[in-house]
Structure formats: C-alpha cells, structure tokens
ROSE-4610 file (N, C-alpha, C; in Angstrom, 1 decimal, always signed):
// ROSE-4610
residu = [M/M/M/R/R/R/I/I/I/L/L/L/S/S/S/Y/Y/Y/T/T/T/L/L/L/S/S/S/K/K/K/N/N/N/G/G/G/R/R/R/S/S/S/K/K/K/N/N/N/L/L/L/I/I/I/C/C/C/F/F/F/N/N/N/S/S/S/K/K/K/I/I/I/F/F/F/N/N/N/S/S/S/K/K/K/H/H/H/I/I/I/Y/Y/Y/S/S/S/L/L/L/L/L/L/L/L/L/S/S/S/F/F/F/L/L/L/L/L/L/G/G/G/L/L/L/I/I/I/V/V/V/F/F/F/T/T/T/S/S/S/P/P/P/Q/Q/Q/T/T/T/V/V/V/F/F/F/G/G/G/S/S/S/D/D/D/D/D/D/P/P/P/Y/Y/Y/L/L/L/E/E/E/T/T/T/E/E/E/P/P/P/T/T/T/E/E/E/S/S/S/P/P/P/S/S/S/Y/Y/Y/S/S/S/G/G/G/S/S/S/D/D/D/A/A/A/Q/Q/Q/A/A/A/D/D/D/K/K/K/N/N/N/S/S/S/S/S/S/I/I/I/P/P/P/T/T/T/Q/Q/Q/V/V/V/T/T/T/E/E/E/T/T/T/T/T/T/A/A/A/D/D/D/Q/Q/Q/S/S/S/S/S/S/N/N/N/Q/Q/Q/N/N/N/P/P/P/P/P/P/P/P/P/R/R/R/G/G/G/Q/Q/Q/R/R/R/G/G/G/K/K/K/I/I/I/S/S/S/I/I/I/T/T/T/T/T/T/T/T/T/P/P/P/S/S/S/K/K/K/A/A/A/V/V/V/V/V/V/Y/Y/Y/L/L/L/A/A/A/G/G/G/Q/Q/Q/N/N/N/L/L/L/G/G/G/K/K/K/T/T/T/P/P/P/I/I/I/E/E/E/E/E/E/M/M/M/E/E/E/V/V/V/N/N/N/S/S/S/G/G/G/R/R/R/H/H/H/D/D/D/L/L/L/T/T/T/I/I/I/M/M/M/L/L/L/E/E/E/G/G/G/E/E/E/E/E/E/L/L/L/V/V/V/R/R/R/E/E/E/R/R/R/V/V/V/N/N/N/I/I/I/W/W/W/P/P/P/N/N/N/Q/Q/Q/T/T/T/L/L/L/V/V/V/L/L/L/D/D/D/K/K/K/K/K/K/L/L/L/I/I/I/L/L/L/P/P/P/Y/Y/Y/G/G/G/S/S/S/L/L/L/T/T/T/I/I/I/T/T/T/T/T/T/T/T/T/P/P/P/S/S/S/K/K/K/A/A/A/K/K/K/V/V/V/F/F/F/I/I/I/D/D/D/G/G/G/E/E/E/N/N/N/V/V/V/G/G/G/Q/Q/Q/T/T/T/S/S/S/G/G/G/A/A/A/P/P/P/L/L/L/T/T/T/V/V/V/N/N/N/N/N/N/I/I/I/Q/Q/Q/A/A/A/G/G/G/T/T/T/R/R/R/I/I/I/L/L/L/K/K/K/V/V/V/T/T/T/A/A/A/G/G/G/K/K/K/K/K/K/S/S/S/K/K/K/E/E/E/M/M/M/Q/Q/Q/V/V/V/E/E/E/I/I/I/K/K/K/G/G/G/E/E/E/E/E/E/T/T/T/L/L/L/S/S/S/L/L/L/E/E/E/I/I/I/V/V/V/L/L/L/G/G/G/K/K/K]
num = [1/1/1/2/2/2/3/3/3/4/4/4/5/5/5/6/6/6/7/7/7/8/8/8/9/9/9/10/10/10/11/11/11/12/12/12/13/13/13/14/14/14/15/15/15/16/16/16/17/17/17/18/18/18/19/19/19/20/20/20/21/21/21/22/22/22/23/23/23/24/24/24/25/25/25/26/26/26/27/27/27/28/28/28/29/29/29/30/30/30/31/31/31/32/32/32/33/33/33/34/34/34/35/35/35/36/36/36/37/37/37/38/38/38/39/39/39/40/40/40/41/41/41/42/42/42/43/43/43/44/44/44/45/45/45/46/46/46/47/47/47/48/48/48/49/49/49/50/50/50/51/51/51/52/52/52/53/53/53/54/54/54/55/55/55/56/56/56/57/57/57/58/58/58/59/59/59/60/60/60/61/61/61/62/62/62/63/63/63/64/64/64/65/65/65/66/66/66/67/67/67/68/68/68/69/69/69/70/70/70/71/71/71/72/72/72/73/73/73/74/74/74/75/75/75/76/76/76/77/77/77/78/78/78/79/79/79/80/80/80/81/81/81/82/82/82/83/83/83/84/84/84/85/85/85/86/86/86/87/87/87/88/88/88/89/89/89/90/90/90/91/91/91/92/92/92/93/93/93/94/94/94/95/95/95/96/96/96/97/97/97/98/98/98/99/99/99/100/100/100/101/101/101/102/102/102/103/103/103/104/104/104/105/105/105/106/106/106/107/107/107/108/108/108/109/109/109/110/110/110/111/111/111/112/112/112/113/113/113/114/114/114/115/115/115/116/116/116/117/117/117/118/118/118/119/119/119/120/120/120/121/121/121/122/122/122/123/123/123/124/124/124/125/125/125/126/126/126/127/127/127/128/128/128/129/129/129/130/130/130/131/131/131/132/132/132/133/133/133/134/134/134/135/135/135/136/136/136/137/137/137/138/138/138/139/139/139/140/140/140/141/141/141/142/142/142/143/143/143/144/144/144/145/145/145/146/146/146/147/147/147/148/148/148/149/149/149/150/150/150/151/151/151/152/152/152/153/153/153/154/154/154/155/155/155/156/156/156/157/157/157/158/158/158/159/159/159/160/160/160/161/161/161/162/162/162/163/163/163/164/164/164/165/165/165/166/166/166/167/167/167/168/168/168/169/169/169/170/170/170/171/171/171/172/172/172/173/173/173/174/174/174/175/175/175/176/176/176/177/177/177/178/178/178/179/179/179/180/180/180/181/181/181/182/182/182/183/183/183/184/184/184/185/185/185/186/186/186/187/187/187/188/188/188/189/189/189/190/190/190/191/191/191/192/192/192/193/193/193/194/194/194/195/195/195/196/196/196/197/197/197/198/198/198/199/199/199/200/200/200/201/201/201/202/202/202/203/203/203/204/204/204/205/205/205/206/206/206/207/207/207/208/208/208/209/209/209/210/210/210/211/211/211/212/212/212/213/213/213/214/214/214/215/215/215/216/216/216/217/217/217/218/218/218/219/219/219/220/220/220/221/221/221/222/222/222/223/223/223/224/224/224/225/225/225/226/226/226/227/227/227/228/228/228/229/229/229/230/230/230/231/231/231/232/232/232/233/233/233/234/234/234/235/235/235/236/236/236/237/237/237/238/238/238/239/239/239/240/240/240/241/241/241/242/242/242/243/243/243/244/244/244]
x = [+64.8/+63.1/+63.5/+63.1/+63.6/+61.5/+60.9/+59.7/+60.1/+59.9/+60.1/+58.7/+58.4/+57.1/+57.8/+57.1/+57.4/+56.1/+56.4/+55.8/+55.7/+54.8/+55.2/+53.8/+54.5/+53.7/+53.8/+52.9/+52.6/+51.6/+51.6/+50.6/+49.9/+51.0/+50.0/+49.1/+49.1/+48.8/+49.8/+49.6/+50.5/+50.0/+51.2/+50.2/+51.3/+50.8/+51.8/+52.2/+53.5/+54.0/+54.6/+54.8/+55.3/+56.4/+57.9/+59.0/+59.0/+58.3/+59.0/+59.5/+60.7/+61.9/+62.3/+62.7/+63.0/+62.0/+60.5/+59.3/+58.5/+57.7/+56.6/+55.6/+54.7/+53.5/+52.5/+51.2/+50.3/+49.9/+50.0/+49.2/+47.5/+47.1/+45.3/+45.4/+47.3/+47.2/+47.3/+48.3/+48.7/+47.7/+46.2/+45.6/+44.3/+43.4/+43.5/+44.1/+45.7/+46.0/+45.6/+45.5/+45.7/+44.8/+43.6/+41.9/+41.3/+41.9/+41.7/+42.3/+44.2/+44.3/+44.4/+43.1/+42.0/+41.1/+40.2/+39.1/+39.7/+40.7/+41.0/+41.6/+41.8/+42.1/+40.9/+40.1/+38.4/+37.4/+38.4/+37.3/+38.0/+39.1/+40.0/+40.0/+39.9/+39.6/+38.3/+37.5/+36.4/+35.3/+35.1/+33.7/+32.4/+32.5/+31.1/+30.7/+31.3/+31.3/+30.9/+31.2/+31.2/+29.6/+29.9/+28.8/+27.4/+27.7/+26.4/+26.7/+25.8/+25.7/+25.6/+24.2/+23.8/+24.3/+25.7/+26.3/+26.4/+25.8/+26.1/+27.4/+28.8/+30.1/+30.7/+29.8/+31.4/+29.7/+31.2/+31.2/+29.9/+29.8/+29.1/+29.7/+29.6/+30.1/+28.6/+28.8/+28.3/+27.6/+26.5/+25.3/+25.2/+26.4/+26.2/+25.1/+24.4/+23.8/+23.8/+23.4/+23.9/+24.1/+25.4/+25.1/+25.2/+24.5/+24.5/+25.9/+25.8/+26.6/+26.2/+26.3/+26.0/+24.6/+24.1/+22.6/+22.3/+22.7/+21.8/+21.1/+22.3/+21.9/+20.8/+20.9/+20.5/+18.5/+18.7/+17.1/+16.8/+17.6/+16.8/+16.5/+16.9/+16.5/+15.4/+15.2/+14.0/+13.0/+13.2/+12.7/+11.5/+11.5/+10.6/+9.7/+9.7/+9.0/+8.3/+7.0/+6.0/+5.4/+5.1/+4.9/+3.7/+3.1/+2.7/+2.1/+0.3/+0.2/-0.5/-0.2/-1.3/-2.0/-3.2/-4.1/-3.6/-4.1/-4.2/-4.9/-5.0/-6.8/-6.4/-7.5/-7.5/-6.8/-7.5/-7.2/-5.8/-4.8/-3.8/-3.4/-4.5/-4.6/-5.5/-5.5/-6.0/-5.3/-3.6/-2.8/-3.5/-4.1/-4.6/-5.5/-6.9/-7.5/-8.9/-9.7/-10.8/-11.7/-11.9/-13.2/-14.1/-14.8/-16.2/-18.1/-18.1/-19.5/-20.7/-21.9/-22.9/-22.9/-22.0/-21.8/-22.5/-20.9/-21.3/-20.2/-19.8/-19.3/-19.4/-18.1/-18.4/-17.3/-17.8/-16.6/-17.0/-16.0/-16.1/-15.2/-15.9/-14.5/-15.2/-13.4/-13.5/-13.0/-13.3/-12.3/-11.9/-11.2/-10.7/-11.1/-11.6/-13.1/-14.2/-14.6/-16.1/-17.3/-17.9/-20.0/-19.1/-18.3/-18.3/-18.6/-19.3/-21.1/-19.8/-20.1/-19.5/-20.4/-20.1/-20.2/-19.6/-19.9/-19.4/-20.3/-19.6/-20.5/-21.8/-21.5/-22.6/-23.4/-23.4/-24.4/-24.4/-25.4/-25.0/-24.7/-24.1/-23.9/-23.8/-23.9/-24.0/-23.6/-22.6/-21.4/-20.6/-19.7/-18.8/-19.1/-18.7/-18.0/-18.9/-18.5/-19.7/-19.1/-20.0/-18.9/-19.6/-19.1/-19.4/-20.8/-20.3/-22.3/-22.1/-22.6/-22.8/-23.0/-22.3/-22.4/-22.3/-22.3/-22.3/-20.7/-20.0/-19.0/-18.2/-17.1/-16.2/-15.5/-15.4/-14.1/-15.2/-15.1/-16.1/-15.0/-15.9/-15.0/-15.8/-15.0/-15.1/-15.1/-15.9/-15.5/-16.0/-15.0/-16.1/-15.8/-16.4/-16.7/-17.4/-16.5/-16.5/-17.3/-18.1/-18.2/-18.4/-18.9/-19.5/-18.0/-17.3/-15.3/-15.2/-15.2/-14.6/-13.1/-12.6/-11.5/-11.5/-12.1/-11.0/-11.6/-11.3/-11.3/-10.8/-11.0/-10.0/-11.0/-10.5/-11.2/-10.3/-12.0/-11.5/-11.8/-11.4/-11.7/-13.0/-14.0/-15.2/-14.9/-14.0/-14.7/-14.9/-16.3/-17.0/-16.9/-17.3/-17.3/-16.0/-15.3/-14.5/-14.4/-14.4/-14.3/-13.0/-13.9/-12.0/-12.3/-11.7/-10.8/-10.5/-11.2/-10.4/-10.2/-9.5/-9.3/-8.5/-9.2/-8.9/-8.6/-7.4/-7.1/-7.4/-9.2/-9.3/-9.0/-8.3/-8.1/-8.4/-9.9/-10.1/-9.1/-9.2/-8.5/-8.6/-8.2/-8.7/-7.5/-6.9/-5.7/-5.9/-5.5/-5.5/-4.4/-4.1/-3.0/-3.0/-2.1/-2.4/-0.3/-1.2/-0.2/-0.1/+1.2/+1.6/+2.5/+2.2/+3.1/+3.3/+4.0/+5.9/+5.1/+4.9/+4.3/+2.4/+2.1/+1.3/-0.4/-0.1/-2.1/-1.0/-1.3/-1.7/-3.0/-2.9/-4.0/-3.9/-4.0/-4.0/-4.4/-4.2/-5.1/-4.3/-5.1/-4.6/-5.3/-4.7/-4.7/-5.8/-4.9/-5.7/-6.8/-7.4/-8.6/-8.4/-8.9/-8.8/-9.3/-9.0/-8.8/-9.2/-8.4/-9.0/-7.5/-7.4/-6.5/-5.7/-4.1/-3.6/-3.8/-4.5/-5.0/-4.1/-2.8/-1.9/-2.2/-2.7/-2.9/-3.0/-2.3/-2.3/-3.8/-3.4/-4.5/-4.6/-5.9/-6.2/-7.3/-6.6/-7.4/-8.1/-9.5/-9.2/-9.8/-10.4/-10.8/-10.1/-8.9/-8.0/-8.2/-8.2/-8.2/-6.7/-6.5/-4.8/-4.3/-2.9/-2.3/-1.6/-0.8/+0.3/-0.6/-0.7/-1.0/-0.7/-1.3/-0.8/-0.8/-0.3/-0.3/+0.0/+0.1/+0.2/-0.2/+0.7/+0.6/+0.7/-0.1/+0.5/+0.2/+0.9/+0.4/+1.5/+0.1/+0.6/+0.6/+2.3/+3.2/+4.2/+4.2/+5.2/+4.1/+4.8/+3.9/+5.3/+4.5/+5.3/+4.6/+5.2/+4.5/+5.3/+4.3/+5.3/+4.7/+4.4/+3.9/+4.0/+2.9/+3.0/+1.6/+2.5/+1.9/+1.0/-0.2/-1.6/-1.3/-1.7/-2.0/-3.2/-3.3/-5.5/-4.3/-5.9/-6.1/-4.2/-3.8/-3.3/-2.7/-1.8/-1.7/-0.9/-0.5/+0.8/+0.8/+1.9/+1.9/+3.2/+3.0/+3.9/+4.1/+5.5/+5.9/+6.1/+6.1/+6.4/+5.9/+7.8/+8.1/+8.0/+7.6/+7.4/+8.8/+9.3/+10.4/+10.0/+11.3/+10.8/+11.1]
y = [-3.7/-2.7/-1.3/-0.7/+0.4/+1.3/+2.4/+3.0/+4.3/+5.1/+6.3/+7.1/+8.2/+9.2/+10.4/+11.2/+13.4/+13.5/+14.7/+16.2/+17.0/+17.0/+18.4/+19.1/+20.7/+21.8/+22.5/+23.2/+23.2/+25.2/+26.0/+27.1/+26.9/+26.9/+26.6/+25.1/+24.3/+22.7/+21.9/+21.2/+20.1/+18.1/+17.7/+16.5/+15.4/+14.2/+13.1/+12.6/+12.0/+11.1/+9.9/+9.0/+7.8/+7.3/+7.3/+6.2/+5.4/+3.8/+2.7/+2.3/+1.9/+1.0/+2.2/+3.6/+4.3/+4.9/+4.6/+4.8/+5.9/+6.6/+8.2/+7.4/+7.1/+7.0/+8.3/+8.7/+9.2/+8.4/+8.8/+8.2/+7.4/+8.6/+7.9/+6.7/+7.0/+5.6/+4.8/+4.7/+3.0/+3.4/+3.6/+3.2/+2.3/+2.9/+2.4/+0.8/+0.4/-0.4/-1.4/-1.1/-2.0/-2.7/-1.5/-1.8/-2.8/-3.2/-3.8/-5.5/-4.7/-6.4/-7.2/-6.5/-6.8/-7.9/-6.8/-7.4/-8.8/-8.8/-9.9/-10.9/-10.7/-12.2/-12.2/-11.5/-12.1/-13.3/-12.5/-13.3/-14.5/-14.6/-15.7/-17.0/-16.6/-17.5/-17.8/-17.7/-16.9/-16.7/-17.9/-17.2/-16.7/-17.8/-18.0/-16.4/-15.8/-14.8/-13.9/-13.5/-12.6/-12.8/-13.8/-14.4/-15.3/-15.3/-16.6/-18.0/-19.1/-21.0/-20.6/-19.6/-19.3/-18.8/-18.5/-17.6/-19.3/-19.0/-19.6/-19.9/-19.3/-19.9/-20.7/-20.8/-21.7/-23.2/-23.9/-25.7/-26.5/-27.2/-28.2/-29.5/-30.6/-31.5/-32.4/-32.8/-33.5/-34.6/-35.3/-36.4/-37.8/-38.8/-40.1/-41.2/-41.3/-42.6/-43.9/-44.5/-45.8/-46.2/-47.2/-48.7/-49.9/-50.3/-52.2/-53.2/-54.2/-55.0/-56.4/-57.9/-59.3/-59.1/-59.4/-60.7/-59.3/-57.9/-56.9/-56.1/-56.2/-55.7/-55.8/-57.4/-58.2/-58.6/-58.6/-57.4/-56.0/-55.8/-53.9/-54.4/-55.0/-55.4/-56.1/-57.3/-57.6/-57.3/-56.4/-55.0/-54.7/-54.1/-53.6/-54.6/-56.1/-56.4/-57.1/-56.9/-57.2/-59.4/-59.1/-60.7/-61.5/-62.2/-62.6/-63.6/-63.9/-65.4/-66.1/-67.2/-67.8/-68.8/-69.1/-69.4/-71.5/-72.0/-73.6/-74.1/-74.8/-75.2/-76.4/-77.2/-78.0/-77.2/-76.3/-76.2/-75.1/-75.5/-75.4/-73.7/-73.2/-71.6/-71.1/-71.6/-71.2/-69.6/-69.6/-68.8/-66.8/-67.4/-66.1/-65.2/-64.6/-63.8/-65.1/-65.0/-66.2/-66.2/-67.3/-66.8/-66.3/-65.4/-64.2/-65.0/-64.7/-65.6/-65.2/-65.6/-65.7/-65.9/-67.3/-67.2/-69.5/-70.1/-71.4/-72.1/-73.7/-73.9/-75.9/-76.5/-78.4/-78.6/-79.8/-80.2/-81.5/-82.1/-84.1/-84.8/-86.0/-86.3/-87.6/-88.2/-89.7/-89.7/-90.7/-91.1/-92.8/-93.2/-94.3/-94.7/-95.7/-96.1/-95.2/-95.5/-95.5/-95.3/-94.2/-94.0/-93.6/-92.6/-91.1/-90.3/-89.5/-88.1/-87.3/-86.0/-85.2/-83.8/-82.7/-81.8/-80.2/-79.2/-78.0/-76.8/-76.4/-75.0/-75.3/-76.6/-77.2/-77.6/-77.9/-78.6/-79.7/-80.7/-82.4/-82.6/-83.4/-83.0/-85.1/-86.1/-87.1/-87.9/-89.2/-90.1/-90.0/-90.1/-91.0/-91.6/-92.3/-90.7/-90.1/-88.7/-87.4/-86.8/-86.6/-86.7/-85.5/-83.8/-83.0/-82.2/-82.0/-81.5/-79.6/-79.8/-78.0/-77.2/-77.1/-76.1/-74.4/-73.9/-72.0/-71.9/-70.7/-70.5/-69.6/-70.1/-68.9/-70.3/-69.2/-70.4/-70.7/-72.6/-73.0/-73.9/-74.0/-75.1/-76.7/-77.3/-78.7/-79.9/-80.9/-81.3/-82.9/-84.4/-85.7/-86.6/-86.9/-88.0/-89.0/-90.6/-91.6/-92.7/-92.7/-94.1/-92.7/-92.0/-90.9/-90.3/-90.6/-89.6/-88.4/-87.4/-86.6/-87.0/-87.0/-86.6/-85.9/-85.4/-84.0/-83.0/-81.8/-80.0/-79.2/-79.3/-77.9/-77.4/-76.0/-74.7/-74.7/-74.6/-75.4/-74.2/-73.6/-72.8/-73.6/-72.2/-73.4/-71.9/-71.7/-71.2/-71.6/-70.1/-70.0/-71.5/-71.9/-72.6/-73.8/-73.9/-74.8/-76.2/-77.0/-78.2/-78.4/-78.6/-79.0/-80.5/-80.7/-82.7/-83.2/-83.9/-84.0/-86.0/-85.8/-87.4/-87.7/-88.2/-88.5/-90.4/-90.1/-91.3/-90.8/-92.2/-91.7/-92.5/-92.4/-93.5/-93.6/-94.1/-93.6/-94.0/-93.7/-92.8/-93.6/-95.2/-97.0/-98.1/-98.2/-98.9/-100.4/-101.5/-102.9/-102.6/-104.1/-104.2/-105.8/-106.5/-108.1/-108.4/-109.1/-109.0/-110.8/-111.4/-112.7/-112.3/-113.3/-113.1/-114.4/-114.6/-115.3/-114.9/-115.6/-116.5/-116.7/-117.8/-117.6/-117.6/-116.7/-116.6/-115.2/-114.2/-112.8/-112.1/-110.4/-109.9/-108.7/-108.2/-106.8/-105.8/-104.7/-103.6/-102.4/-100.9/-100.0/-99.2/-98.2/-96.7/-97.2/-97.8/-98.5/-99.4/-99.1/-100.4/-102.3/-103.1/-104.4/-104.1/-105.2/-105.2/-106.8/-107.9/-109.3/-109.8/-110.7/-111.5/-112.7/-113.2/-113.9/-115.8/-116.8/-117.4/-119.0/-119.0/-119.8/-119.5/-118.3/-117.8/-115.9/-115.9/-114.6/-113.3/-112.5/-111.4/-110.4/-110.0/-109.2/-108.3/-107.1/-106.0/-104.5/-104.4/-104.2/-102.8/-101.9/-100.7/-99.7/-99.6/-99.0/-97.6/-96.4/-94.6/-94.4/-94.6/-93.7/-93.1/-93.3/-92.6/-92.7/-92.1/-93.2/-93.7/-94.9/-96.1/-95.9/-96.8/-96.8/-98.7/-99.7/-100.9/-101.4/-102.4/-102.8/-104.3/-105.5/-106.6/-107.1/-108.5/-108.2/-110.0/-110.7/-112.3/-112.7/-112.7/-113.2/-111.7/-111.8/-111.0/-110.2/-110.3/-109.9/-109.2/-108.3/-107.1/-106.1/-105.9/-104.7/-103.6/-102.4/-101.4/-100.7/-100.6/-99.5/-98.7/-97.7/-96.5/-97.3/-97.3/-97.9/-97.3/-96.9/-96.3/-96.9/-96.3/-96.7/-96.1/-96.8/-95.4/-96.2/-95.4/-95.9/-97.0/-97.3/-98.7/-99.6/-99.5/-100.4/-101.7/-102.5/-103.5/-104.2/-103.1/-103.5/-104.2/-105.4/-107.3/-107.0/-107.7/-107.4/-108.6/-108.6/-109.7/-109.7/-109.9/-109.0/-110.1/-110.7/-111.5/-110.4/-111.2/-110.3/-111.4/-110.4/-110.5/-111.4/-112.1/-113.3/-112.0]
z = [+17.2/+16.6/+17.8/+17.3/+18.0/+17.5/+18.4/+18.9/+19.0/+18.6/+19.3/+18.8/+20.5/+20.0/+19.9/+19.1/+18.9/+18.7/+19.4/+19.1/+18.4/+17.1/+16.3/+16.5/+16.5/+17.1/+15.4/+14.5/+13.7/+13.8/+13.3/+13.6/+15.0/+15.5/+17.5/+17.4/+17.3/+16.7/+16.4/+17.9/+17.7/+17.1/+16.6/+15.8/+16.6/+17.0/+17.7/+16.2/+16.5/+15.7/+15.9/+15.2/+16.3/+15.3/+15.2/+14.4/+14.4/+13.9/+14.2/+12.8/+13.5/+12.4/+11.2/+12.1/+11.0/+10.0/+10.3/+9.6/+10.3/+10.1/+10.8/+10.8/+11.9/+11.0/+12.2/+11.3/+12.0/+13.2/+14.6/+15.7/+15.3/+14.2/+13.9/+13.2/+12.8/+11.5/+12.7/+13.3/+14.2/+14.7/+15.6/+16.2/+15.2/+13.6/+12.9/+12.3/+12.0/+11.8/+12.9/+14.3/+15.8/+15.3/+14.9/+15.4/+13.7/+13.2/+12.1/+12.7/+12.9/+13.3/+14.5/+15.7/+16.1/+16.4/+15.4/+14.1/+13.7/+13.0/+12.2/+13.1/+14.5/+15.3/+15.6/+16.0/+16.8/+15.2/+14.4/+13.0/+13.1/+12.4/+12.9/+13.9/+15.4/+16.0/+16.2/+16.1/+16.7/+15.4/+14.3/+13.4/+14.0/+14.8/+14.6/+15.8/+16.4/+17.4/+16.2/+15.4/+14.3/+13.7/+13.0/+11.7/+12.4/+13.4/+14.3/+13.8/+13.8/+14.0/+12.7/+11.9/+10.8/+9.6/+9.7/+8.3/+7.4/+6.4/+5.0/+4.7/+5.1/+4.7/+5.6/+6.4/+7.7/+7.7/+7.5/+7.0/+8.1/+8.3/+9.3/+9.0/+9.8/+10.1/+9.3/+8.6/+8.1/+8.9/+8.6/+9.9/+9.2/+9.9/+8.4/+9.0/+8.4/+8.8/+9.2/+9.7/+10.6/+10.3/+10.0/+9.5/+10.3/+9.8/+9.9/+9.5/+10.3/+9.2/+10.1/+9.4/+9.8/+10.3/+11.2/+11.2/+11.7/+12.0/+12.2/+11.5/+10.1/+8.9/+8.1/+8.4/+7.9/+8.0/+9.6/+10.2/+10.2/+9.7/+9.3/+8.0/+7.5/+5.9/+5.6/+6.6/+6.5/+7.3/+9.1/+8.9/+8.2/+6.8/+6.0/+4.9/+5.3/+4.4/+4.8/+4.2/+5.1/+5.0/+5.9/+6.2/+5.7/+4.3/+4.2/+4.5/+4.9/+4.6/+4.2/+3.7/+2.8/+3.4/+2.9/+3.1/+2.7/+3.5/+2.9/+2.1/+0.8/+0.5/-0.2/-0.5/-1.9/-3.5/-3.7/-5.1/-5.2/-6.0/-5.7/-6.3/-7.2/-7.4/-6.1/-4.7/-3.5/-3.0/-3.6/-3.8/-4.2/-4.8/-5.8/-4.5/-5.6/-5.0/-5.4/-4.0/-3.7/-5.5/-6.0/-6.5/-6.5/-7.9/-7.7/-7.3/-6.5/-5.8/-6.8/-6.5/-7.5/-9.1/-8.9/-11.0/-10.4/-11.1/-10.8/-11.5/-10.7/-11.1/-10.8/-11.4/-10.9/-9.7/-9.5/-8.1/-9.2/-8.2/-8.2/-7.6/-6.6/-5.7/-5.5/-5.6/-5.1/-3.9/-3.5/-1.9/-2.4/-1.5/-0.2/+0.7/+0.0/+1.3/+0.5/-0.5/-1.4/-0.4/-1.0/+0.1/+1.7/+1.2/+2.4/+2.3/+3.0/+3.4/+2.6/+1.8/+1.5/+2.3/+2.6/+2.7/+1.9/+1.6/+0.8/+1.1/+2.0/+2.7/+3.5/+3.8/+4.9/+5.0/+3.3/+2.1/+1.7/+2.3/+2.0/+0.7/-0.7/-1.4/-1.7/-0.9/-1.1/-0.6/-1.3/-1.0/-2.3/-1.4/-3.0/-3.7/-5.0/-5.9/-6.0/-6.3/-6.6/-7.6/-9.6/-10.8/-11.2/-11.0/-11.8/-11.4/-10.2/-9.4/-9.8/-9.9/-9.9/-8.4/-8.1/-7.4/-7.0/-6.2/-6.5/-6.2/-7.4/-7.1/-5.4/-5.1/-4.1/-3.8/-2.2/-1.8/-0.3/+0.0/+0.3/+1.9/+2.3/+3.4/+2.7/+2.9/+2.3/+3.2/+3.9/+4.9/+4.9/+4.5/+4.9/+5.6/+5.7/+6.8/+6.1/+7.3/+7.2/+8.4/+8.3/+9.9/+11.3/+10.4/+11.9/+12.2/+11.3/+12.4/+10.5/+10.9/+10.1/+10.2/+8.9/+8.1/+7.3/+6.7/+6.2/+6.4/+6.2/+6.6/+6.2/+4.5/+4.0/+3.4/+2.9/+1.9/+0.7/+0.1/-1.4/-2.0/-3.5/-4.2/-5.6/-5.7/-7.0/-7.3/-8.8/-9.7/-10.9/-11.9/-12.7/-13.2/-14.0/-15.5/-15.2/-13.9/-13.7/-13.3/-13.0/-12.3/-11.0/-9.9/-9.2/-8.9/-9.3/-8.8/-8.2/-7.0/-5.8/-5.4/-5.2/-5.0/-2.9/-2.6/-0.5/-0.7/-0.1/+0.3/+2.4/+2.7/+3.8/+4.7/+6.4/+6.9/+8.4/+8.7/+9.9/+11.0/+12.2/+13.7/+14.0/+13.8/+15.2/+14.5/+14.7/+14.9/+15.5/+15.9/+16.1/+16.9/+17.5/+17.9/+19.3/+18.2/+18.7/+19.6/+21.0/+21.4/+21.8/+22.4/+23.0/+23.9/+24.9/+26.2/+26.7/+27.6/+27.9/+30.0/+30.3/+30.1/+29.5/+28.8/+27.6/+28.5/+29.7/+30.7/+30.7/+30.9/+31.4/+31.1/+32.0/+31.7/+30.9/+30.2/+29.0/+29.0/+30.1/+30.8/+29.1/+28.8/+27.5/+28.3/+28.0/+30.1/+30.8/+31.3/+32.1/+32.8/+31.0/+30.8/+31.1/+31.4/+31.0/+30.2/+28.6/+27.3/+26.9/+27.8/+27.3/+28.2/+28.0/+28.8/+27.7/+27.5/+26.8/+27.3/+26.7/+26.8/+26.3/+26.0/+25.9/+23.7/+23.4/+21.7/+22.5/+21.1/+20.9/+21.2/+22.3/+21.8/+21.5/+20.2/+19.3/+19.6/+19.9/+20.3/+19.3/+19.0/+18.0/+17.7/+17.2/+17.1/+18.7/+18.4/+19.2/+18.7/+20.0/+19.4/+18.8/+17.4/+17.0/+18.1/+18.1/+19.1/+20.1/+20.7/+22.5/+23.3/+23.3/+24.4/+25.6/+27.5/+27.6/+28.1/+27.9/+27.7/+29.0/+29.5/+30.6/+30.7/+31.1/+31.4/+32.4/+33.0/+34.3/+34.4/+34.8/+35.3/+36.7/+38.2/+39.1/+39.2/+40.2/+41.4/+39.3/+38.7/+37.2/+36.2/+36.5/+35.6/+34.4/+33.1/+32.1/+32.2/+31.9/+31.7/+30.6/+29.3/+28.1/+27.3/+26.9/+25.8/+24.4/+23.6/+22.2/+21.3/+20.2/+19.2/+18.1/+18.4/+17.8/+16.0/+15.1/+13.9/+13.5/+12.4/+12.3/+11.3/+10.7/+9.8/+9.6/+10.4/+11.4/+12.2/+11.9/+13.5/+13.7/+14.9/+15.7/+16.9/+16.0/+17.4/+18.5/+19.2/+20.5/+21.0/+21.6/+22.1/+23.5/+24.3/+25.6/+26.4/+27.6/+28.1/+29.1/+30.3/+32.0/+33.0/+33.1/+34.2/+35.1/+35.9/+37.2/+38.5]
C-alpha cells in the first residue's frame, strides 16, 4: 500500500492531491470519505447515540409475563375464584335466593316423639303434629322444643303457594348410667357429685347430661376414676372392679 501527496499549481492556484494505490484523489474528496466512514462507524456501534431510545426502528426486548408451576400455579388460579358461602337450612331450595315476603305459604311438621312445641319466626305455631298451617312466605327461623329443651334451631324457606314438609326425630340431651361394682358395695360420683352407691345390686343413675363425664367409684381405700361418654336417651352399662 502506497500513499503519496502532491501539490499541483495552475494559473497561480495550488491544489493538493493524494495518490492511494496508484489512484489520485482530491484532498476534499478524501475528507468527505473519512467523515462518512466515521459517521457509519458511530451508527453501527451505538445506534441509540444517533436515534435515541424512542427510535421506532430499534427493537426492544419483549417483556414476559410471570409463569407459575405446581402448587403456585394452582394457588394463583384459585385466587381469582370468589368464595361462596351457602346457608344451611331445612329446605333444600335454600341455595336459591330467599322466597319473596308478603305472600302466604304452608308448613307441615311431625316429630318423634310428638307434642313438641314449634316456633316459626318467633311465633308459637302450637304442638306437633302440625298439618298444612298457613304462614307468611319468606326465610324464617324455626325452633322446636320438647320438655323445655331446645332441640331444633334452623332456617327454613316458605315459598308462596307451596307447602314445606318436615319430619324430625327429637333426642333429649340426657342419658342413663348403670353400674355394677366389685366389691358389691361402693360409692359412685359423677363430676364430683355423689349420685348413690351399689349395695349388692347395680346402681342406675338417670337424667345425666349428655357428653363426657368424670366417673369415680370408691370402696374404703380402693378407688377408680375414668371418663365416660353419655349419649342422649341411651343407657351406658359398666362393670367396675376395684383393685386391692
């Protein structure tokens, strides 16, 4: 590669020429080529320097939406599902909207045993059995009582021009306990209260509140204590042997 510089004078004017690989170029031509080359280099290495970040021809890296897997994906899916609360009532149609008020429907109720007192929306409907009694439509509180005990409390739907039919088995929350002991004579305590003693024959205790009770049996220096489960309207029979 050979680069030579010449100065040519003509009519009192001088002109600079450059010879590059046997080709002659005007010096102004060379400067223009160099300037174009430098600008092209700048654009190629850093396009944002010339066009800026808002240039429509510049490609931007796409933004990916977050992805989930496993339980995280299921949790994100479930988070968009609203929670629905369903009120439990005696009427299977209670999942629907409440019945309209201001109209009339009917209700029929039977219980085992009978002669239970029924209240609907606080109004005494009388004793069971109740057959096709006309009442106000709507969603109401139903209460059934027997021997002074509230055994049923629930919400029911009374639809206009329809009859709601209910059949309830009532269980009083009291049970009985029959105890046989060895030795045959022993004192019996339930929840710390002396309820009697065995005297050579089984001891039966009635009207015990249903639930878990503490039973204790003592005979002299011998004693035994345990938890027993009393169920409504059932009799629990136990045979207890006291150790030496």
